Each structure stands twice: as C-alpha cells, then as structure tokens.
N, C-alpha and C positions, 0 to 999 in steps of 0.2 A: 166379652174378652176372655182370653185364655189365662188361667191362673193355676198356680200350684196351691192347693188348699189342704188343710189339716183339721180334722175334728179331734179334739182332745177332751178327756174325761178324768175327773178326780175320782179315783177308785174308792168305793165305800163311803162316799160323801152323803148319800141318801140315808144310809143306816146311821151315820154319825149325827145327822140332823134330827132324824125321826125317833131314834132309839136311845137317846142320851138326854141329859138335862141341859145340854148346851143351848144357849139363846141364839136365834137366827142372826142377830146383829154380831154376836161374838164369832160365829162361824164365818160370816161374811168378812169380818175385819181380819181374822186370822188366816184362814185357808185361802180365801180369794185375794186378800191383801198380799199374802206371800207370793201368789202367782203373779200378781201385777209387779211386784218387786223383781221377780225373776225376769219377766219380759223386759222391764226397763234396763236391768243389768246387762242383758244380752244385746238389746237393740242399741243401747247407748255406748256399749263397749267400755263401761266404767268398771273400776275394780271393786267398788262397793256402792250400795244404794241404801241410804239411811231412812229416807222417807218412803211412804207408801203412795205411789202415783195413782191418779184416777185413770179409768179406761180411756177417757177423752185425751189425756196426756199421751198415753201409749199410742193411741190410734192416730196421732198426728205424725207418726213416722212416715216418711215419704215412700218407703219400699215395702213394708209389711204392715198389714192391718190385723187387729184382734177384736173380735166380738165375743160377748159372753151371755149365756143364759144359765143361771144357777151354777151347776158344776161342770157345764159343757162350754168349751171354747172353740171358736172357729179362728184359725190363723190362715192368712191368705196373702199372696203377693199382689201388690197394687198395680205393678207393671210386670209384664212377662220378660224379665231379664235374668241372666245367669246370676248376677250378684244378689238379686232379691231372692232367687231360689236357694242360693247357698245360705243366705241369712235366715230364711225360714227353717232350713235344716238345723241350723245352730240354735234357733229358739227352741225347737222341739227337744234337742239334746239337753238344753238347759232346764226345760220343764221337767224332764224325767230325772236328770241327775240331781238337781236341787230338791225335787219332790221327794226323793228317797231319804233325804236327811231329816224330814219332818214326819210327825205321826199321822197326819190326816191330809197329806198332799201328794201321795203317790199317784202317778199319772200314766195314762195309756193313750196312744193316738194312732190314727190311720191317715194316710196321705194319698191324694189322688190329683189328677191334672186334667184340665179341659176347659170348655166354655162355661162361664158362669155369669149370672146377672147380679151385680152387687151395687147397692145404693146405701152407703153407710148412714146417711142422715135419716133416711126413712126405715132403716133396719130391714132392708130387703136383701136376702142372701138365697139365691136359687140356682140350681144347676146339678147335672148328673154327677160331677166330681164330688160335690158335697155329700150327696147320698152314698156314693161309692166309698168315700172316706169314713163316713159314719158306720156303715156296715162292716168295714174292715176293722175299725176300732173295736167294735162290739164282739168281733169274732176271736180276738186274741186272749190268751190265758197267761198274762204276766203284767208287770209294770214295764212297759216298753213301747216301741212304736214300729209300724210296718208301712212300707210303701206299696201301693197298688202298681200294676203293670204300667198304667198310664203315667204315673209319677216317675217310675224307673226309666221309662223311655224318654222322658223329658230331661232328666239330669244325668243319666248314666255316663255319657261321653265326657261331660265336663267335670263330673265328680270322680272319674277314673275307676268306676266300679267294676270294670272288666279286668283290672289289674289284681295282683295278689292282695294288695292292700289299697283301698281307695284313698284319695287325697284327704289328709287329716282335717283340712279346713272345711270340708263338707260334712263331716261327722255322720257318715253312713257306712254300712258294712254288710257283706253277704252273710245271711244267717237264716236258718229254717225256723221261723217264728212258731211258737206253740199256739195251737188253736183249741177252742173249747170243744170242738167236735173232731171227727176224723177227716174233715174236709181239707182241701188244699187251696192255697192262693197261688196265683200265676207268678208272682214275684217273690223272691226271697231276699229282698233288700230291707234292712232294718235300720232304725235310728241307733247310732253308736254314741251312747252317753258316757262311756268309760274313759274318755280322753282327758278330762280335767283331773287335776291333782286331788286325791281323796284317800281316806283311810281304807285299809283292806276290808274292814267289816261294814262297809257302806250298806250292804243288803242285810240289814238286821230284821228280825221278826218284829221286835218293838224296842222301845228304849231300855227295857229291863233285860231282855233275853236276845241272844244271837239267833237262836233257832226255835221253832215251835215245839211245844211239849207233845207228848203222846196224847194228852187230853185235847190239845188244840187240833191235832190231826183227826180225832174222833168227832169233834163238834164242828170244826170249820175246815173240812178237807178241801173244799173248792178254793178258799183263800190260801191255804197252805200250799196248794199246787201252784198258784200264782207266784207266791214267794219263792218256791223252789225253782221254778222256771227262770225267774229273774236272777237268782243266785247262779244258776248254771250259765246264763248268758255272760254274767260278769266273770266267771271263772274261765270261760273259753275265749273271751274277747279281749279282756283287759290286759294291756301290755305293761302297765305300771306295777301291778302286784303279782303277775304270773309270768 
C-alpha cells in the first residue's frame, strides 16, 4: 500500500542513556512516556493529557500508526487519504514543538511517501519510503523535520505549499533545511512547528541558559550548530513572536 511515513529520532538519547547515571526504566518512562503523551494529545485533539498511554493505545488510532524501537519512531498513514496525511504532519509538528520544551526529548524527522509493507501485529515495516525517510532524518543538522520529494509531491497541492504561506492546518513550510554536509535535498519542504502558542525563548540551550557558552562551542560545536539552526528557523518562520 502507499503510505506517508516519517522516521523520527530523539536527539542525544544514546548519550543520555550511556553516559549518565540514568536508569533505563527512568529514561523509558520519562522521555518515551512524554513522546507517547504528545502523540495522544495530537491524535485525540484533546487539550491536555494527564496519563501516559501505551503504544498499543496510540496504535489503535484508525488513521495514523506509530511504532517504536528505542529512541526511533516510525509514524505512518494507515490509509492513503488526505486527512490522514494532514494528521501525520500535525503529529510531527507536535513532536518537535513539545520536544523542545523538555531537556531530553528534542526530535528530528524525515518524511517520505510510497509503497510499503506494514504488518503491525508481526512488527513488519518494510519499504523504500522508510529507508528514504531514515536517511533524510539522519542528514539534517537541527531539531526539525524535512519532507522528501516523494512526500512533497503527495501533499503539496492539498497543503497549499505552492502559495506564499501553506495552509496552517497542514503545518508545513518552504525552508532550506540545514544539512550535516554540503549536500542538497530535492525538496525544501519542512515541518512547521512554530504555529502553536509558545514563549519567545522556546529554543533554549538548556533549562539554565538561553544560549550556549563559549566553552560549549569549544567542546560541543556539533550540538551547538544544531541549536543555532533550530533557533534560526524559529526566528525566520514564527509569526507569533516575529
């Protein structure tokens, strides 16, 4: 079947688990539990979510499915409809937006479209779009999301991406996403996570500092560049605070 699929990754999760004193159970309950709450919040269109749902509960949604392996999530449309594609775009926006509000849940995603073989019960997820989305996710240098050309071609007309401003309920926007190398991607369609009400300092370095210190730039330049690119996206795209 054809499906819009996204591969999402929690940035820095491996270092968080391996190079700190955190217990695996704590990491699973906090970081992954928070991600499940975000998914339920967006999929159910509720104002608040107090409990931490199971992945089984989330996966029961009729339009969008979510599978998880450690810090990597696969989000996919269960039927190839415009409403399901729009909902998937909103889920990704929610992941990135709410992820920025926590210390260890900043996320990045790649999105592609095409023929996939998915059997949820047997945990079978196979197809070129999944590989394409994975490679696109890994190529970006920020906390954000990008759409491959295949995904753009699927949603562009319905999301109004050829207009000056795409339709707000699709939460996508034209933007030259930053890459880890000097390479280029065929599409410049990005996840627009700036549309929800938020504080102007949402892109903080950490809970104590707005920006990285000179020492941070010396010791963690790669991470600082991710932060800087995320902040630039917010500054250029957000209509709430700019």
